[in-house]
N, CA and C atoms as an extended XYZ file, in Angstrom:
228
Properties=species:S:1:pos:R:3:atomname:S:1:resname:S:1:resid:I:1 pbc="F F F"
N      -121.329       13.679     -170.805 N   MET     1
C      -121.006       13.248     -172.149 CA  MET     1
C      -122.310       12.875     -172.848 C   MET     1
N      -122.441       13.333     -174.088 N   ASP     2
C      -123.668       13.012     -174.799 CA  ASP     2
C      -123.608       11.597     -175.396 C   ASP     2
N      -124.749       11.138     -175.826 N   LYS     3
C      -124.895        9.753     -176.304 CA  LYS     3
C      -123.989        9.464     -177.499 C   LYS     3
N      -123.886       10.391     -178.451 N   ASP     4
C      -123.056       10.176     -179.640 CA  ASP     4
C      -121.577       10.066     -179.286 C   ASP     4
N      -121.114       10.883     -178.351 N   ALA     5
C      -119.718       10.822     -177.918 CA  ALA     5
C      -119.438        9.504     -177.208 C   ALA     5
N      -120.385        9.056     -176.389 N   ALA     6
C      -120.227        7.774     -175.696 CA  ALA     6
C      -120.185        6.630     -176.701 C   ALA     6
N      -121.055        6.662     -177.695 N   LYS     7
C      -121.064        5.624     -178.735 CA  LYS     7
C      -119.716        5.577     -179.460 C   LYS     7
N      -119.158        6.738     -179.706 N   LYS     8
C      -117.857        6.827     -180.389 CA  LYS     8
C      -116.772        6.133     -179.560 C   LYS     8
N      -116.803        6.333     -178.247 N   GLU     9
C      -115.812        5.697     -177.369 CA  GLU     9
C      -116.002        4.181     -177.327 C   GLU     9
N      -117.251        3.720     -177.303 N   PHE    10
C      -117.517        2.282     -177.332 CA  PHE    10
C      -117.047        1.671     -178.652 C   PHE    10
N      -117.290        2.373     -179.753 N   LYS    11
C      -116.859        1.886     -181.070 CA  LYS    11
C      -115.333        1.793     -181.126 C   LYS    11
N      -114.664        2.791     -180.568 N   LYS    12
C      -113.199        2.789     -180.531 CA  LYS    12
C      -112.694        1.576     -179.754 C   LYS    12
N      -113.349        1.268     -178.634 N   TYR    13
C      -112.979        0.094     -177.845 CA  TYR    13
C      -113.133       -1.188     -178.669 C   TYR    13
N      -114.265       -1.326     -179.346 N   GLU    14
C      -114.502       -2.530     -180.150 CA  GLU    14
C      -113.460       -2.676     -181.258 C   GLU    14
N      -113.086       -1.578     -181.889 N   GLU    15
C      -112.059       -1.615     -182.935 CA  GLU    15
C      -110.712       -2.063     -182.362 C   GLU    15
N      -110.355       -1.534     -181.203 N   MET    16
C      -109.087       -1.905     -180.563 CA  MET    16
C      -109.101       -3.376     -180.156 C   MET    16
N      -110.248       -3.845     -179.673 N   ARG    17
C      -110.391       -5.243     -179.276 CA  ARG    17
C      -110.193       -6.157     -180.492 C   ARG    17
N      -110.778       -5.783     -181.619 N   MET    18
C      -110.628       -6.589     -182.830 CA  MET    18
C      -109.177       -6.571     -183.321 C   MET    18
N      -108.489       -5.463     -183.177 N   GLN    19
C      -107.070       -5.393     -183.543 CA  GLN    19
C      -106.251       -6.359     -182.701 C   GLN    19
N      -106.608       -6.482     -181.424 N   MET    20
C      -105.906       -7.405     -180.532 CA  MET    20
C      -106.108       -8.848     -181.009 C   MET    20
N      -107.351       -9.196     -181.348 N   TYR    21
C      -107.612      -10.545     -181.853 CA  TYR    21
C      -106.935      -10.780     -183.199 C   TYR    21
N      -106.882       -9.774     -184.054 N   ASP    22
C      -106.165       -9.911     -185.331 CA  ASP    22
C      -104.686      -10.188     -185.084 C   ASP    22
N      -104.123       -9.517     -184.086 N   PHE    23
C      -102.727       -9.738     -183.708 CA  PHE    23
C      -102.525      -11.190     -183.293 C   PHE    23
N      -103.407      -11.700     -182.412 N   PHE    24
C      -103.310      -13.096     -181.996 CA  PHE    24
C      -103.445      -14.036     -183.191 C   PHE    24
N      -104.373      -13.737     -184.078 N   ASP    25
C      -104.593      -14.587     -185.257 CA  ASP    25
C      -103.347      -14.686     -186.145 C   ASP    25
N      -102.558      -13.627     -186.181 N   ARG    26
C      -101.332      -13.642     -186.999 CA  ARG    26
C      -100.279      -14.573     -186.436 C   ARG    26
N      -100.204      -14.682     -185.116 N   TYR    27
C       -99.095      -15.394     -184.491 CA  TYR    27
C       -99.457      -16.710     -183.810 C   TYR    27
N      -100.714      -16.899     -183.478 N   ILE    28
C      -101.089      -18.078     -182.693 CA  ILE    28
C      -102.078      -18.928     -183.488 C   ILE    28
N      -101.717      -20.168     -183.768 N   PRO    29
C      -102.652      -21.027     -184.505 CA  PRO    29
C      -103.858      -21.376     -183.636 C   PRO    29
N      -104.894      -21.859     -184.280 N   LYS    30
C      -106.088      -22.260     -183.544 CA  LYS    30
C      -106.249      -23.772     -183.588 C   LYS    30
N      -106.854      -24.283     -182.547 N   LYS    31
C      -107.175      -25.702     -182.475 CA  LYS    31
C      -108.407      -25.965     -183.339 C   LYS    31
N      -108.729      -27.226     -183.518 N   SER    32
C      -109.881      -27.576     -184.350 CA  SER    32
C      -111.191      -27.028     -183.794 C   SER    32
N      -111.232      -26.773     -182.485 N   ASP    33
C      -112.460      -26.224     -181.891 CA  ASP    33
C      -112.512      -24.692     -181.947 C   ASP    33
N      -111.499      -24.062     -182.564 N   GLY    34
C      -111.495      -22.618     -182.748 CA  GLY    34
C      -110.803      -21.824     -181.653 C   GLY    34
N      -110.366      -22.501     -180.576 N   THR    35
C      -109.649      -21.794     -179.513 CA  THR    35
C      -108.177      -21.671     -179.883 C   THR    35
N      -107.518      -20.705     -179.281 N   TYR    36
C      -106.101      -20.500     -179.571 CA  TYR    36
C      -105.267      -21.631     -178.985 C   TYR    36
N      -104.284      -22.077     -179.759 N   ASP    37
C      -103.383      -23.153     -179.342 CA  ASP    37
C      -102.081      -22.513     -178.855 C   ASP    37
N      -102.082      -22.085     -177.605 N   PHE    38
C      -100.919      -21.397     -177.051 CA  PHE    38
C       -99.721      -22.327     -176.885 C   PHE    38
N       -99.961      -23.598     -176.691 N   GLU    39
C       -98.853      -24.549     -176.516 CA  GLU    39
C       -98.031      -24.695     -177.790 C   GLU    39
N       -98.682      -24.611     -178.943 N   ASN    40
C       -97.981      -24.808     -180.213 CA  ASN    40
C       -97.861      -23.526     -181.023 C   ASN    40
N       -98.125      -22.405     -180.389 N   GLY    41
C       -98.055      -21.135     -181.093 CA  GLY    41
C       -96.631      -20.650     -181.258 C   GLY    41
N       -96.469      -19.746     -182.176 N   GLY    42
C       -95.165      -19.154     -182.398 CA  GLY    42
C       -94.875      -18.069     -181.381 C   GLY    42
N       -93.741      -17.462     -181.532 N   GLN    43
C       -93.357      -16.363     -180.650 CA  GLN    43
C       -94.081      -15.094     -181.085 C   GLN    43
N       -94.488      -14.302     -180.107 N   ILE    44
C       -95.113      -13.023     -180.421 CA  ILE    44
C       -94.199      -11.900     -179.956 C   ILE    44
N       -94.377      -10.758     -180.551 N   ASP    45
C       -93.617       -9.570     -180.174 CA  ASP    45
C       -94.209       -9.033     -178.870 C   ASP    45
N       -93.484       -9.216     -177.779 N   ALA    46
C       -94.000       -8.840     -176.459 CA  ALA    46
C       -94.291       -7.346     -176.365 C   ALA    46
N       -93.450       -6.513     -176.943 N   LYS    47
C       -93.669       -5.063     -176.878 CA  LYS    47
C       -94.941       -4.693     -177.630 C   LYS    47
N       -95.127       -5.257     -178.820 N   GLU    48
C       -96.332       -4.967     -179.593 CA  GLU    48
C       -97.583       -5.444     -178.840 C   GLU    48
N       -97.501       -6.643     -178.246 N   ALA    49
C       -98.639       -7.184     -177.490 CA  ALA    49
C       -98.946       -6.287     -176.286 C   ALA    49
N       -97.919       -5.862     -175.555 N   PHE    50
C       -98.138       -5.002     -174.392 CA  PHE    50
C       -98.706       -3.655     -174.807 C   PHE    50
N       -98.180       -3.065     -175.876 N   ASP    51
C       -98.683       -1.764     -176.337 CA  ASP    51
C      -100.167       -1.848     -176.682 C   ASP    51
N      -100.553       -2.922     -177.366 N   MET    52
C      -101.956       -3.086     -177.733 CA  MET    52
C      -102.808       -3.307     -176.493 C   MET    52
N      -102.326       -4.127     -175.558 N   PHE    53
C      -103.066       -4.369     -174.323 CA  PHE    53
C      -103.217       -3.083     -173.517 C   PHE    53
N      -102.149       -2.304     -173.400 N   PHE    54
C      -102.189       -1.068     -172.625 CA  PHE    54
C      -103.224       -0.107     -173.193 C   PHE    54
N      -103.247        0.046     -174.518 N   LYS    55
C      -104.221        0.933     -175.156 CA  LYS    55
C      -105.643        0.416     -174.956 C   LYS    55
N      -105.827       -0.886     -175.089 N   LEU    56
C      -107.142       -1.487     -174.895 CA  LEU    56
C      -107.597       -1.310     -173.446 C   LEU    56
N      -106.698       -1.533     -172.501 N   ASP    57
C      -107.019       -1.369     -171.086 CA  ASP    57
C      -107.374        0.078     -170.777 C   ASP    57
N      -106.627        1.016     -171.326 N   TYR    58
C      -106.911        2.441     -171.108 CA  TYR    58
C      -108.306        2.780     -171.618 C   TYR    58
N      -108.633        2.284     -172.815 N   GLN    59
C      -109.942        2.571     -173.389 CA  GLN    59
C      -111.054        1.936     -172.549 C   GLN    59
N      -110.805        0.731     -172.037 N   ALA    60
C      -111.796        0.063     -171.189 CA  ALA    60
C      -112.035        0.862     -169.912 C   ALA    60
N      -110.968        1.398     -169.324 N   ARG    61
C      -111.121        2.209     -168.116 CA  ARG    61
C      -111.871        3.505     -168.419 C   ARG    61
N      -111.635        4.044     -169.603 N   LYS    62
C      -112.336        5.249     -170.034 CA  LYS    62
C      -113.843        4.966     -170.156 C   LYS    62
N      -114.175        3.844     -170.770 N   ILE    63
C      -115.574        3.462     -170.933 CA  ILE    63
C      -116.209        3.172     -169.576 C   ILE    63
N      -115.448        2.584     -168.677 N   ARG    64
C      -115.963        2.319     -167.330 CA  ARG    64
C      -116.420        3.618     -166.676 C   ARG    64
N      -115.612        4.649     -166.816 N   GLY    65
C      -115.979        5.955     -166.263 CA  GLY    65
C      -117.235        6.515     -166.906 C   GLY    65
N      -117.350        6.344     -168.216 N   ILE    66
C      -118.545        6.813     -168.930 CA  ILE    66
C      -119.777        6.078     -168.406 C   ILE    66
N      -119.672        4.758     -168.284 N   ALA    67
C      -120.809        3.954     -167.812 CA  ALA    67
C      -121.194        4.338     -166.389 C   ALA    67
N      -120.211        4.517     -165.529 N   ILE    68
C      -120.488        4.899     -164.139 CA  ILE    68
C      -121.200        6.243     -164.091 C   ILE    68
N      -120.722        7.201     -164.867 N   ASN    69
C      -121.364        8.523     -164.888 CA  ASN    69
C      -122.770        8.460     -165.458 C   ASN    69
N      -122.964        7.675     -166.505 N   CYS    70
C      -124.294        7.568     -167.119 CA  CYS    70
C      -125.289        6.888     -166.188 C   CYS    70
N      -124.821        5.932     -165.414 N   LEU    71
C      -125.689        5.203     -164.502 CA  LEU    71
C      -125.832        5.901     -163.150 C   LEU    71
N      -125.019        6.919     -162.922 N   GLY    72
C      -125.090        7.666     -161.674 CA  GLY    72
C      -124.596        6.888     -160.469 C   GLY    72
N      -123.654        5.989     -160.690 N   ILE    73
C      -123.113        5.188     -159.591 CA  ILE    73
C      -122.108        6.029     -158.806 C   ILE    73
N      -122.214        5.997     -157.497 N   LYS    74
C      -121.293        6.728     -156.628 CA  LYS    74
C      -120.219        5.773     -156.115 C   LYS    74
N      -118.969        6.237     -156.046 N   PRO    75
C      -117.898        5.376     -155.501 CA  PRO    75
C      -118.186        4.999     -154.050 C   PRO    75
N      -117.817        3.795     -153.680 N   GLU    76
C      -118.062        3.329     -152.304 CA  GLU    76
C      -116.835        3.542     -151.462 C   GLU    76
């Protein structure tokens, strides 16, 4: 994979990650220190949360493969 294609995959991951945080921001209030307040948060759509997590996880695994190939790491 060339450098530009790899950059595109990393950018896609970052965009998906930000979408996940935007989702949390919509449903979960934050404490005064900026961390999420899960104890006092509202209900979230479990299917939507899982779908976003699954896509993010898939992209992370894809990037892992790219990094391993670029670094020439052999499976143990």
